[in-house]
C-alpha positions in Angstrom: 21.3 114.1 -58.0 19.8 111.2 -56.1 22.2 109.2 -53.9 23.1 105.8 -55.1 23.9 102.8 -52.9 27.3 101.2 -53.6 25.9 97.7 -53.2 23.8 98.3 -56.4 27.0 98.4 -58.3 29.3 95.9 -56.5 28.9 92.5 -55.1 31.3 90.9 -52.7 31.9 87.2 -53.2 31.1 85.4 -49.9 34.5 83.7 -50.0 36.3 87.0 -49.4 34.1 88.2 -46.6 35.8 86.2 -43.9 39.2 84.6 -43.3 39.9 80.9 -43.9 39.9 78.7 -40.8 41.7 75.5 -41.8 40.1 73.3 -39.2 36.5 74.7 -39.6 36.5 74.9 -43.4 38.1 71.4 -44.0 34.7 69.8 -43.7 32.6 72.5 -45.5 31.8 71.5 -49.1 31.3 75.1 -50.2 34.5 76.4 -48.7 36.4 76.5 -52.0 33.8 78.7 -53.7 35.6 81.6 -55.4 39.1 80.2 -54.9 41.4 81.4 -57.6 44.3 79.1 -58.5 47.1 81.6 -59.2 50.4 81.0 -61.0 52.2 80.9 -57.6 49.7 78.3 -56.3 50.2 76.2 -59.4 54.0 76.4 -58.9 53.7 75.4 -55.3 51.5 72.4 -56.2 53.9 71.4 -58.9 56.7 71.2 -56.3 54.5 69.4 -53.8 53.3 66.8 -56.2 56.9 66.3 -57.5 57.8 65.5 -53.9 55.1 63.0 -53.6 56.2 61.2 -56.8 59.9 61.2 -56.2 61.0 59.4 -53.0 64.1 61.6 -52.9 62.1 64.8 -53.4 61.3 67.5 -50.9 58.8 66.5 -48.3 58.6 69.7 -46.4 57.7 73.2 -47.6 57.4 76.7 -46.1 54.9 79.2 -47.2 55.9 82.8 -46.3 54.4 86.1 -47.3 52.7 89.1 -45.8 49.4 89.1 -44.0 46.3 88.6 -46.3 48.1 87.2 -49.4 46.3 83.8 -49.4 48.6 81.4 -47.6 45.8 79.8 -45.6 43.5 79.7 -48.6 46.2 77.9 -50.5 46.8 75.5 -47.6 43.0 74.8 -47.6 43.0 74.2 -51.3 45.9 71.8 -50.9 44.1 69.9 -48.1 41.0 69.6 -50.3 42.9 68.4 -53.4 44.5 65.7 -51.1 41.2 64.4 -49.8 39.6 61.1 -50.8 38.4 61.1 -54.5 34.8 60.8 -53.4 35.0 63.9 -51.2 33.1 66.9 -52.7 35.9 69.2 -51.7 38.4 67.3 -53.8 36.0 67.3 -56.7 35.7 71.1 -56.4 39.5 71.5 -56.1 40.0 69.5 -59.3 37.3 71.4 -61.0 39.0 74.7 -60.2 42.3 73.2 -61.5 40.7 72.0 -64.7 39.1 75.4 -65.3 42.4 77.2 -64.7 44.8 74.9 -66.5 42.6 72.9 -68.8 42.1 69.1 -68.7 44.9 68.5 -71.2 47.5 70.4 -69.1 50.4 68.1 -68.0 50.2 69.4 -64.4 46.5 68.7 -64.1 47.0 65.2 -65.5 50.0 64.8 -63.1 47.8 65.7 -60.1 45.0 63.3 -61.2 47.6 60.5 -61.7 49.7 61.0 -58.6 47.4 62.0 -55.8 46.1 58.6 -54.6 42.3 58.0 -55.0 42.1 57.3 -51.2 43.6 60.7 -50.7 46.4 61.5 -48.3 46.2 61.5 -44.5 45.3 65.1 -43.6 46.2 66.3 -40.1 45.2 70.0 -39.9 46.4 71.9 -36.9 45.8 75.5 -35.9 47.7 77.0 -32.9 45.7 77.3 -29.7 46.6 78.3 -26.2 47.6 74.9 -25.2 50.8 72.8 -25.4 51.8 72.2 -29.0 51.8 68.4 -28.4 48.1 68.6 -27.5 47.3 70.5 -30.7 49.2 67.9 -32.9 47.7 64.9 -31.2 44.2 66.3 -31.7 44.9 67.0 -35.4 46.2 63.5 -35.8 43.1 62.1 -34.1 40.8 64.1 -36.4 42.9 62.9 -39.4 42.4 59.3 -38.3 38.7 59.8 -37.9 38.3 61.2 -41.5 40.9 59.0 -43.3 40.2 55.5 -42.1 36.9 53.5 -42.1 35.2 52.9 -38.7 36.4 49.4 -38.5 40.1 50.4 -39.1 39.8 53.4 -36.9 39.3 51.2 -33.8 42.7 49.7 -34.4 44.5 53.1 -34.5 44.8 54.8 -31.1 46.4 58.2 -31.4 45.5 59.1 -27.9 46.5 56.5 -25.3 43.9 56.3 -22.6 45.0 55.0 -19.2 
């Protein structure tokens, strides 16, 4: 019997061949390829959007689970869906939602109606071997650079220079 190569029968989606890196993947248009919007992710998004709509709602959440269950992938999806409406990543995130839920689904409509067109300010921070204050300041500066126009950016100085 001739030996067969396993790769002739299976193909690994590129999305699952490496871990998500929130900072690196935030600016990659193809970084959502293959993302699966699960029931748990829909429930989490439901709660987060409810917090955005209701001024008295929750504004902080914790994602906990064992290693490799998709916490970073979900955080990346959330960051993409909260981008500017013109951003290709937001368009892809909404496309995934419409394919999963359908365009008539109340949650999908809720997301379209309640996530601002200009997006939300996104400050993505990943721990490094440095003081946490530096990590947060750099994340805020990157958020400023991507959220505001060049003319407005000059008026917002996250890092005071002496």
